[in-house]
Biopython code that builds the backbone (N, CA, C, O; Angstrom):
import numpy as np
from Bio.PDB.StructureBuilder import StructureBuilder

atoms = [
    (1, "MET", "N", (85.895, 110.623, 131.654)),
    (1, "MET", "CA", (86.405, 110.648, 130.538)),
    (1, "MET", "C", (86.607, 108.540, 130.023)),
    (1, "MET", "O", (86.454, 107.719, 130.928)),
    (2, "THR", "N", (86.788, 108.269, 129.212)),
    (2, "THR", "CA", (87.106, 106.678, 128.134)),
    (2, "THR", "C", (87.743, 107.066, 128.379)),
    (2, "THR", "O", (88.116, 108.138, 128.856)),
    (3, "GLN", "N", (88.395, 105.182, 127.729)),
    (3, "GLN", "CA", (90.226, 105.248, 127.088)),
    (3, "GLN", "C", (89.815, 106.162, 126.032)),
    (3, "GLN", "O", (90.269, 107.294, 126.194)),
    (4, "THR", "N", (88.911, 105.966, 124.742)),
    (4, "THR", "CA", (89.016, 106.122, 123.510)),
    (4, "THR", "C", (89.328, 107.874, 123.527)),
    (4, "THR", "O", (90.182, 108.527, 122.927)),
    (5, "ASP", "N", (88.059, 108.366, 124.646)),
    (5, "ASP", "CA", (87.758, 110.104, 124.460)),
    (5, "ASP", "C", (89.559, 110.705, 124.672)),
    (5, "ASP", "O", (90.020, 111.779, 124.285)),
    (6, "LYS", "N", (90.381, 109.416, 125.516)),
    (6, "LYS", "CA", (91.467, 110.183, 126.377)),
    (6, "LYS", "C", (92.618, 110.727, 125.376)),
    (6, "LYS", "O", (93.448, 111.635, 125.428)),
    (7, "ASN", "N", (92.188, 109.522, 124.246)),
    (7, "ASN", "CA", (93.426, 108.770, 123.249)),
    (7, "ASN", "C", (93.564, 109.675, 122.007)),
    (7, "ASN", "O", (94.533, 110.211, 121.470)),
    (8, "LYS", "N", (92.310, 109.651, 121.759)),
    (8, "LYS", "CA", (91.415, 111.330, 120.506)),
    (8, "LYS", "C", (91.903, 111.800, 120.459)),
    (8, "LYS", "O", (92.521, 112.023, 121.501)),
    (9, "LEU", "N", (92.291, 112.586, 119.211)),
    (9, "LEU", "CA", (93.295, 113.933, 118.554)),
    (9, "LEU", "C", (92.367, 114.555, 118.888)),
    (9, "LEU", "O", (91.346, 114.030, 119.332)),
    (10, "THR", "N", (92.571, 116.136, 118.704)),
    (10, "THR", "CA", (92.712, 117.023, 118.883)),
    (10, "THR", "C", (92.327, 117.402, 117.066)),
    (10, "THR", "O", (92.810, 116.756, 116.136)),
    (11, "PRO", "N", (91.500, 118.416, 116.927)),
    (11, "PRO", "CA", (91.278, 118.895, 115.335)),
    (11, "PRO", "C", (92.924, 119.223, 114.419)),
    (11, "PRO", "O", (93.446, 118.968, 113.334)),
    (12, "ASP", "N", (93.350, 120.220, 116.203)),
    (12, "ASP", "CA", (94.761, 119.924, 115.318)),
    (12, "ASP", "C", (96.170, 118.711, 114.997)),
    (12, "ASP", "O", (97.026, 118.510, 114.135)),
    (13, "GLU", "N", (95.740, 118.165, 116.238)),
    (13, "GLU", "CA", (96.617, 117.044, 115.819)),
    (13, "GLU", "C", (96.840, 115.702, 114.273)),
    (13, "GLU", "O", (97.711, 115.015, 113.739)),
    (14, "LYS", "N", (95.090, 116.089, 114.146)),
    (14, "LYS", "CA", (94.314, 115.924, 112.892)),
    (14, "LYS", "C", (95.060, 116.271, 112.172)),
    (14, "LYS", "O", (95.757, 115.401, 111.649)),
    (15, "LYS", "N", (95.264, 117.602, 111.819)),
    (15, "LYS", "CA", (95.563, 118.403, 110.774)),
    (15, "LYS", "C", (97.066, 117.500, 110.613)),
    (15, "LYS", "O", (97.361, 116.777, 109.661)),
    (16, "LEU", "N", (97.906, 117.781, 111.846)),
    (16, "LEU", "CA", (98.543, 117.234, 111.096)),
    (16, "LEU", "C", (99.757, 116.480, 110.555)),
    (16, "LEU", "O", (100.861, 116.582, 110.019)),
    (17, "LEU", "N", (98.334, 115.220, 111.305)),
    (17, "LEU", "CA", (98.823, 114.151, 111.210)),
    (17, "LEU", "C", (98.537, 113.592, 109.991)),
    (17, "LEU", "O", (99.108, 112.559, 109.643)),
    (18, "LYS", "N", (97.554, 114.258, 109.149)),
    (18, "LYS", "CA", (97.457, 114.315, 107.987)),
    (18, "LYS", "C", (98.310, 115.166, 106.942)),
    (18, "LYS", "O", (98.426, 114.907, 105.744)),
    (19, "ALA", "N", (98.656, 115.806, 107.356)),
    (19, "ALA", "CA", (100.268, 116.540, 106.519)),
    (19, "ALA", "C", (101.184, 115.685, 107.051)),
    (19, "ALA", "O", (101.843, 115.274, 106.096)),
    (20, "GLU", "N", (101.427, 115.385, 107.670)),
    (20, "GLU", "CA", (102.718, 114.878, 108.136)),
    (20, "GLU", "C", (102.367, 113.622, 106.882)),
    (20, "GLU", "O", (102.980, 113.866, 105.843)),
    (21, "ILE", "N", (101.387, 112.186, 106.809)),
    (21, "ILE", "CA", (101.403, 111.573, 105.548)),
    (21, "ILE", "C", (101.308, 112.245, 104.319)),
    (21, "ILE", "O", (102.251, 112.551, 103.589)),
    (22, "LYS", "N", (100.400, 112.406, 104.179)),
    (22, "LYS", "CA", (100.495, 113.806, 102.755)),
    (22, "LYS", "C", (102.138, 113.519, 102.229)),
    (22, "LYS", "O", (102.402, 112.928, 101.182)),
    (23, "LYS", "N", (103.116, 114.040, 103.141)),
    (23, "LYS", "CA", (104.200, 114.394, 102.488)),
    (23, "LYS", "C", (105.245, 113.486, 102.786)),
    (23, "LYS", "O", (106.464, 113.661, 102.777)),
    (24, "SER", "N", (104.574, 112.498, 103.048)),
    (24, "SER", "CA", (105.683, 110.858, 103.362)),
    (24, "SER", "C", (104.787, 109.719, 101.920)),
    (24, "SER", "O", (104.960, 108.553, 101.568)),
    (25, "TRP", "N", (103.927, 110.733, 101.496)),
    (25, "TRP", "CA", (103.027, 109.438, 101.493)),
    (25, "TRP", "C", (104.743, 108.454, 99.819)),
    (25, "TRP", "O", (105.211, 107.363, 99.493)),
    (26, "ALA", "N", (104.844, 109.848, 99.489)),
    (26, "ALA", "CA", (106.148, 108.639, 97.787)),
    (26, "ALA", "C", (106.678, 108.252, 98.814)),
    (26, "ALA", "O", (107.080, 107.149, 98.444)),
    (27, "GLU", "N", (107.040, 108.371, 100.057)),
    (27, "GLU", "CA", (108.221, 107.305, 100.654)),
    (27, "GLU", "C", (107.421, 105.722, 100.699)),
    (27, "GLU", "O", (107.866, 104.859, 99.942)),
    (28, "PHE", "N", (106.294, 105.401, 101.564)),
    (28, "PHE", "CA", (105.443, 104.493, 101.380)),
    (28, "PHE", "C", (105.749, 103.766, 100.329)),
    (28, "PHE", "O", (106.044, 104.204, 99.217)),
    (29, "PRO", "N", (105.638, 101.808, 100.907)),
    (29, "PRO", "CA", (106.176, 100.972, 100.073)),
    (29, "PRO", "C", (104.795, 100.562, 99.267)),
    (29, "PRO", "O", (103.698, 100.360, 99.789)),
    (30, "GLU", "N", (105.029, 100.511, 98.271)),
    (30, "GLU", "CA", (103.700, 100.613, 96.360)),
    (30, "GLU", "C", (102.909, 99.409, 97.436)),
    (30, "GLU", "O", (101.994, 98.970, 96.739)),
    (31, "GLU", "N", (102.861, 98.719, 98.757)),
    (31, "GLU", "CA", (102.029, 97.751, 98.540)),
    (31, "GLU", "C", (100.876, 98.835, 99.261)),
    (31, "GLU", "O", (99.684, 99.058, 99.048)),
    (32, "MET", "N", (101.858, 99.356, 100.189)),
    (32, "MET", "CA", (100.819, 99.962, 101.374)),
    (32, "MET", "C", (99.765, 101.335, 100.889)),
    (32, "MET", "O", (98.699, 101.781, 101.312)),
    (33, "LYS", "N", (100.809, 101.740, 99.661)),
    (33, "LYS", "CA", (100.008, 102.644, 98.843)),
    (33, "LYS", "C", (98.768, 101.983, 98.453)),
    (33, "LYS", "O", (97.660, 102.498, 98.600)),
    (34, "ARG", "N", (98.993, 100.754, 97.922)),
    (34, "ARG", "CA", (97.678, 100.167, 97.110)),
    (34, "ARG", "C", (96.309, 99.471, 98.126)),
    (34, "ARG", "O", (95.192, 99.018, 97.875)),
    (35, "PHE", "N", (97.008, 99.660, 99.182)),
    (35, "PHE", "CA", (96.405, 99.278, 100.402)),
    (35, "PHE", "C", (95.052, 100.538, 100.653)),
    (35, "PHE", "O", (93.821, 100.544, 100.656)),
    (36, "LEU", "N", (96.068, 101.422, 100.827)),
    (36, "LEU", "CA", (95.628, 102.932, 101.364)),
    (36, "LEU", "C", (94.437, 102.927, 100.771)),
    (36, "LEU", "O", (93.362, 103.205, 101.304)),
    (37, "ILE", "N", (94.723, 102.448, 99.097)),
    (37, "ILE", "CA", (93.639, 103.632, 98.450)),
    (37, "ILE", "C", (92.593, 102.871, 99.025)),
    (37, "ILE", "O", (91.743, 103.184, 99.858)),
    (38, "ASP", "N", (92.928, 101.265, 98.114)),
    (38, "ASP", "CA", (91.674, 100.305, 98.501)),
    (38, "ASP", "C", (90.849, 100.378, 99.669)),
    (38, "ASP", "O", (89.653, 100.090, 99.626)),
    (39, "VAL", "N", (91.557, 100.826, 100.931)),
    (39, "VAL", "CA", (90.401, 101.558, 101.626)),
    (39, "VAL", "C", (89.657, 102.184, 101.517)),
    (39, "VAL", "O", (88.505, 101.764, 101.630)),
    (40, "LYS", "N", (89.902, 103.445, 101.254)),
    (40, "LYS", "CA", (89.302, 104.707, 100.393)),
    (40, "LYS", "C", (87.846, 104.529, 99.444)),
    (40, "LYS", "O", (86.825, 105.215, 99.387)),
    (41, "LYS", "N", (88.271, 103.283, 98.747)),
    (41, "LYS", "CA", (87.827, 103.414, 98.128)),
    (41, "LYS", "C", (86.210, 102.167, 99.091)),
    (41, "LYS", "O", (84.987, 102.308, 99.087)),
    (42, "GLU", "N", (86.848, 101.428, 99.544)),
    (42, "GLU", "CA", (85.624, 100.707, 100.625)),
    (42, "GLU", "C", (85.109, 101.361, 101.135)),
    (42, "GLU", "O", (83.908, 101.095, 101.199)),
    (43, "LYS", "N", (85.579, 102.672, 101.868)),
    (43, "LYS", "CA", (84.923, 104.355, 102.174)),
    (43, "LYS", "C", (83.760, 104.758, 101.113)),
    (43, "LYS", "O", (82.624, 105.145, 101.387)),
    (44, "LEU", "N", (84.254, 104.595, 100.023)),
    (44, "LEU", "CA", (83.682, 105.378, 99.151)),
    (44, "LEU", "C", (82.212, 104.859, 99.003)),
    (44, "LEU", "O", (81.297, 105.682, 98.995)),
    (45, "LYS", "N", (81.925, 103.354, 98.872)),
    (45, "LYS", "CA", (81.232, 102.529, 98.040)),
    (45, "LYS", "C", (80.507, 102.462, 99.732)),
    (45, "LYS", "O", (79.336, 102.090, 99.655)),
    (46, "ALA", "N", (80.876, 102.690, 100.927)),
    (46, "ALA", "CA", (79.860, 102.599, 101.990)),
    (46, "ALA", "C", (79.070, 104.840, 101.425)),
    (46, "ALA", "O", (78.567, 105.777, 102.045)),
    (47, "LEU", "N", (79.248, 104.713, 100.799)),
    (47, "LEU", "CA", (78.780, 106.414, 101.314)),
    (47, "LEU", "C", (77.848, 106.496, 100.298)),
    (47, "LEU", "O", (76.829, 107.179, 100.392)),
    (48, "TYR", "N", (78.373, 105.322, 98.579)),
    (48, "TYR", "CA", (77.124, 105.389, 97.668)),
    (48, "TYR", "C", (75.716, 104.775, 98.875)),
    (48, "TYR", "O", (74.629, 105.341, 98.988)),
    (49, "MET", "N", (76.026, 103.875, 99.425)),
    (49, "MET", "CA", (74.837, 103.201, 100.605)),
    (49, "MET", "C", (74.195, 103.715, 101.162)),
    (49, "MET", "O", (73.094, 103.249, 101.456)),
    (50, "ILE", "N", (74.669, 105.087, 101.610)),
    (50, "ILE", "CA", (74.618, 106.202, 102.331)),
    (50, "ILE", "C", (73.615, 107.112, 102.019)),
    (50, "ILE", "O", (72.638, 107.555, 102.624)),
    (51, "GLU", "N", (74.414, 107.382, 100.229)),
    (51, "GLU", "CA", (73.572, 107.668, 99.466)),
    (51, "GLU", "C", (72.419, 107.561, 98.578)),
    (51, "GLU", "O", (71.821, 108.446, 97.966)),
    (52, "GLY", "N", (72.187, 106.045, 98.638)),
    (52, "GLY", "CA", (70.982, 104.943, 98.029)),
    (52, "GLY", "C", (69.595, 105.304, 98.695)),
    (52, "GLY", "O", (68.529, 105.791, 98.317)),
    (53, "TRP", "N", (70.230, 104.741, 100.083)),
    (53, "TRP", "CA", (69.701, 104.943, 101.429)),
    (53, "TRP", "C", (68.075, 106.281, 101.205)),
    (53, "TRP", "O", (66.863, 106.339, 101.002)),
    (54, "ALA", "N", (69.412, 107.154, 101.465)),
    (54, "ALA", "CA", (69.158, 108.849, 101.457)),
    (54, "ALA", "C", (67.511, 108.896, 100.412)),
    (54, "ALA", "O", (66.356, 109.102, 100.784)),
    (55, "LYS", "N", (68.013, 108.640, 99.191)),
    (55, "LYS", "CA", (66.816, 108.814, 97.753)),
    (55, "LYS", "C", (66.070, 107.971, 98.284)),
    (55, "LYS", "O", (64.975, 107.883, 98.840)),
    (56, "ASP", "N", (66.608, 107.595, 98.092)),
    (56, "ASP", "CA", (65.064, 106.630, 99.047)),
    (56, "ASP", "C", (64.092, 106.520, 100.053)),
    (56, "ASP", "O", (62.967, 106.021, 100.015)),
    (57, "ASN", "N", (64.741, 107.094, 101.005)),
    (57, "ASN", "CA", (63.761, 107.603, 102.125)),
    (57, "ASN", "C", (63.324, 109.051, 102.151)),
    (57, "ASN", "O", (62.368, 109.363, 102.860)),
    (58, "GLY", "N", (64.221, 110.331, 101.126)),
    (58, "GLY", "CA", (63.554, 110.928, 101.567)),
    (58, "GLY", "C", (64.582, 112.348, 102.527)),
    (58, "GLY", "O", (64.039, 113.171, 103.264)),
    (59, "HIS", "N", (65.763, 112.303, 102.306)),
    (59, "HIS", "CA", (66.116, 112.984, 103.634)),
    (59, "HIS", "C", (66.878, 113.367, 102.601)),
    (59, "HIS", "O", (67.655, 112.606, 102.024)),
    (60, "GLU", "N", (66.661, 114.817, 102.247)),
    (60, "GLU", "CA", (67.375, 115.486, 101.094)),
    (60, "GLU", "C", (68.596, 115.974, 101.699)),
    (60, "GLU", "O", (69.588, 116.306, 101.051)),
    (61, "THR", "N", (68.469, 116.016, 103.281)),
    (61, "THR", "CA", (69.793, 116.938, 103.537)),
    (61, "THR", "C", (70.852, 115.922, 103.782)),
    (61, "THR", "O", (71.955, 116.117, 103.273)),
    (62, "ILE", "N", (70.620, 114.731, 104.588)),
    (62, "ILE", "CA", (72.090, 113.535, 104.128)),
    (62, "ILE", "C", (72.398, 113.918, 102.548)),
    (62, "ILE", "O", (73.533, 114.205, 102.169)),
    (63, "LEU", "N", (71.212, 113.887, 101.649)),
    (63, "LEU", "CA", (71.480, 113.796, 100.305)),
    (63, "LEU", "C", (72.483, 114.507, 99.997)),
    (63, "LEU", "O", (73.638, 114.079, 100.000)),
    (64, "ASN", "N", (72.174, 115.576, 99.723)),
    (64, "ASN", "CA", (72.690, 116.691, 99.514)),
    (64, "ASN", "C", (74.377, 117.418, 99.980)),
    (64, "ASN", "O", (75.207, 118.091, 99.369)),
    (65, "LEU", "N", (74.277, 116.789, 101.518)),
    (65, "LEU", "CA", (75.784, 116.924, 101.454)),
    (65, "LEU", "C", (77.086, 115.668, 101.796)),
    (65, "LEU", "O", (78.140, 115.755, 102.427)),
    (66, "ILE", "N", (76.563, 114.749, 101.202)),
    (66, "ILE", "CA", (76.816, 113.724, 101.331)),
    (66, "ILE", "C", (77.173, 113.031, 99.975)),
    (66, "ILE", "O", (77.787, 112.012, 99.659)),
    (67, "ALA", "N", (76.298, 114.375, 99.085)),
    (67, "ALA", "CA", (77.398, 114.060, 98.045)),
    (67, "ALA", "C", (78.935, 114.919, 97.477)),
    (67, "ALA", "O", (79.991, 114.787, 96.859)),
    (68, "ARG", "N", (78.285, 115.616, 98.049)),
    (68, "ARG", "CA", (79.464, 116.676, 98.149)),
    (68, "ARG", "C", (81.153, 116.259, 98.586)),
    (68, "ARG", "O", (82.275, 116.576, 98.193)),
    (69, "LYS", "N", (80.354, 115.052, 99.993)),
    (69, "LYS", "CA", (81.440, 114.751, 100.402)),
    (69, "LYS", "C", (81.450, 113.147, 98.969)),
    (69, "LYS", "O", (82.594, 112.982, 98.546)),
    (70, "ILE", "N", (80.902, 112.626, 98.636)),
    (70, "ILE", "CA", (81.492, 111.880, 97.486)),
    (70, "ILE", "C", (82.718, 112.321, 96.574)),
    (70, "ILE", "O", (83.841, 111.867, 96.355)),
    (71, "ALA", "N", (81.997, 113.392, 96.155)),
    (71, "ALA", "CA", (82.976, 113.629, 95.004)),
    (71, "ALA", "C", (84.097, 114.506, 95.500)),
    (71, "ALA", "O", (84.993, 115.063, 94.866)),
    (72, "HIS", "N", (83.764, 114.489, 97.090)),
    (72, "HIS", "CA", (85.666, 115.381, 97.205)),
    (72, "HIS", "C", (86.127, 113.535, 97.390)),
    (72, "HIS", "O", (87.214, 113.649, 96.826)),
    (73, "LYS", "N", (86.083, 112.487, 97.647)),
    (73, "LYS", "CA", (86.528, 111.201, 97.886)),
    (73, "LYS", "C", (86.711, 110.805, 96.387)),
    (73, "LYS", "O", (87.684, 110.605, 95.660)),
    (74, "GLU", "N", (85.933, 110.790, 96.303)),
    (74, "GLU", "CA", (86.620, 111.249, 94.628)),
    (74, "GLU", "C", (87.803, 111.364, 93.904)),
    (74, "GLU", "O", (88.654, 110.686, 93.329)),
    (75, "ALA", "N", (87.451, 112.678, 94.215)),
    (75, "ALA", "CA", (89.140, 113.551, 94.003)),
    (75, "ALA", "C", (90.695, 113.128, 94.678)),
    (75, "ALA", "O", (91.849, 113.072, 94.251)),
    (76, "LYS", "N", (90.042, 112.887, 95.901)),
    (76, "LYS", "CA", (91.178, 112.691, 96.783)),
    (76, "LYS", "C", (91.895, 111.092, 96.476)),
    (76, "LYS", "O", (92.995, 110.764, 96.920)),
    (77, "ILE", "N", (91.020, 110.215, 95.634)),
    (77, "ILE", "CA", (90.942, 108.874, 95.401)),
    (77, "ILE", "C", (91.836, 109.138, 94.226)),
    (77, "ILE", "O", (92.886, 108.539, 94.462)),
    (78, "LYS", "N", (91.921, 109.806, 92.969)),
    (78, "LYS", "CA", (92.157, 110.029, 91.910)),
    (78, "LYS", "C", (94.035, 110.700, 92.232)),
    (78, "LYS", "O", (95.190, 110.340, 92.006)),
    (79, "GLU", "N", (93.333, 111.789, 92.846)),
    (79, "GLU", "CA", (94.690, 112.314, 93.362)),
    (79, "GLU", "C", (96.040, 111.099, 94.203)),
    (79, "GLU", "O", (97.243, 110.863, 94.098)),
    (80, "LEU", "N", (95.304, 110.810, 94.705)),
    (80, "LEU", "CA", (96.228, 109.358, 95.634)),
    (80, "LEU", "C", (96.830, 108.577, 94.164)),
    (80, "LEU", "O", (97.927, 108.737, 93.628)),
    (81, "GLU", "N", (95.798, 107.775, 93.788)),
    (81, "GLU", "CA", (96.470, 107.237, 92.622)),
    (81, "GLU", "C", (97.393, 107.721, 90.961)),
    (81, "GLU", "O", (98.074, 107.202, 90.077)),
    (82, "SER", "N", (97.018, 108.584, 91.222)),
    (82, "SER", "CA", (97.885, 109.436, 90.231)),
    (82, "SER", "C", (99.337, 109.868, 90.926)),
    (82, "SER", "O", (100.241, 110.116, 90.128)),
    (83, "ASP", "N", (99.557, 109.951, 91.975)),
    (83, "ASP", "CA", (100.043, 110.304, 92.953)),
    (83, "ASP", "C", (100.848, 108.973, 93.193)),
    (83, "ASP", "O", (101.884, 108.905, 93.854)),
    (84, "GLN", "N", (100.364, 108.165, 92.704)),
    (84, "GLN", "CA", (101.146, 106.442, 92.960)),
    (84, "GLN", "C", (101.635, 106.267, 92.224)),
    (84, "GLN", "O", (102.853, 106.355, 92.070)),
    (85, "SER", "N", (100.598, 105.864, 91.297)),
    (85, "SER", "CA", (101.877, 106.525, 89.659)),
    (85, "SER", "C", (102.940, 106.853, 88.663)),
    (85, "SER", "O", (103.408, 106.271, 87.684)),
    (86, "SER", "N", (103.279, 108.661, 89.611)),
    (86, "SER", "CA", (104.048, 108.718, 89.208)),
    (86, "SER", "C", (105.319, 108.619, 90.458)),
    (86, "SER", "O", (106.487, 108.999, 90.380)),
    (87, "GLY", "N", (104.846, 108.190, 91.208)),
    (87, "GLY", "CA", (106.085, 107.979, 92.000)),
    (87, "GLY", "C", (107.218, 107.107, 92.117)),
    (87, "GLY", "O", (108.072, 107.316, 92.979)),
]
sb = StructureBuilder()
sb.init_structure("model")
sb.init_model(0)
sb.init_chain("A")
sb.init_seg("    ")
for serial, (resi, resn, name, xyz) in enumerate(atoms, 1):
    if name == "N":
        sb.init_residue(resn, " ", resi, " ")
    sb.init_atom(name, np.array(xyz, "f"), 0.0, 1.0, " ", f" {name:<3s}", serial, name[0])
structure = sb.get_structure()
């Protein structure tokens, strides 16, 4: 077992962490919220790059799956931005 394996969260721990962060989001400082949203937008750019590559190289499975992932990420970013502006 490597060091990274020892510290890896279980699926249940990941769900718990996500839920706790969501529950605490309103308490986060505005600067931290903006930074986290910006990071999500950068990850979204990476997904668009993969999508473009998949289109250009005929990888239909990647294309189909990543399109759904992009839609989910876009919706999540909008939700966070909405929560930020109303918080």
